[in-house]
C-alpha positions as CSV (number, residue, x, y, z in Angstrom):
1,X,26.5,-12.4,-131.7
2,X,27.3,-10.2,-134.7
3,X,26.0,-6.7,-133.8
4,X,26.7,-5.4,-137.3
5,X,23.7,-7.4,-138.5
6,X,21.4,-5.2,-136.3
7,X,20.1,-1.7,-136.9
8,X,21.9,1.1,-135.2
9,X,19.1,1.6,-132.7
10,X,19.1,-2.2,-131.9
11,X,22.8,-2.0,-131.3
12,X,22.4,0.9,-129.0
13,X,19.6,-0.9,-127.1
14,X,21.8,-4.0,-126.7
15,X,24.7,-2.0,-125.4
16,X,22.4,0.0,-123.1
17,X,20.8,-3.3,-121.8
18,X,24.3,-4.4,-120.7
19,X,24.7,-1.2,-118.8
20,X,21.2,-1.7,-117.2
21,X,22.2,-5.2,-116.1
22,X,25.4,-3.9,-114.6
23,X,23.6,-1.1,-112.8
24,X,21.4,-3.7,-111.1
25,X,24.3,-6.0,-110.3
26,X,23.6,-8.7,-112.9
27,X,26.3,-10.4,-114.9
28,X,24.1,-11.4,-117.8
29,X,21.5,-9.5,-119.9
30,X,17.9,-10.6,-119.3
31,X,14.9,-9.6,-121.4
32,X,13.9,-7.2,-118.7
33,X,17.2,-5.3,-119.2
34,X,16.6,-5.0,-122.9
35,X,13.1,-3.9,-122.4
36,X,14.2,-1.2,-120.0
37,X,16.9,0.0,-122.4
38,X,14.4,0.2,-125.3
39,X,12.0,2.2,-123.1
40,X,14.7,4.6,-122.1
41,X,15.9,5.3,-125.7
42,X,15.4,9.0,-126.2
43,X,15.0,8.8,-130.0
44,X,13.6,5.3,-130.1
45,X,10.3,4.1,-131.5
46,X,8.7,2.9,-128.3
47,X,8.7,6.1,-126.0
48,X,6.6,8.2,-128.5
49,X,4.1,5.3,-128.8
50,X,3.6,5.3,-125.0
51,X,3.2,9.0,-124.8
């Protein structure tokens, strides 16, 4: 996967999702890991939408 084709925030979310997967003892990234990473982004788009 070429991360340079993604926006900076998307790159950060993908990297964070890997950390989330590792934190839960998973060897591969699942959609749930990416979703959690996006929800945890401090300056991301989703948290302000959720309030």
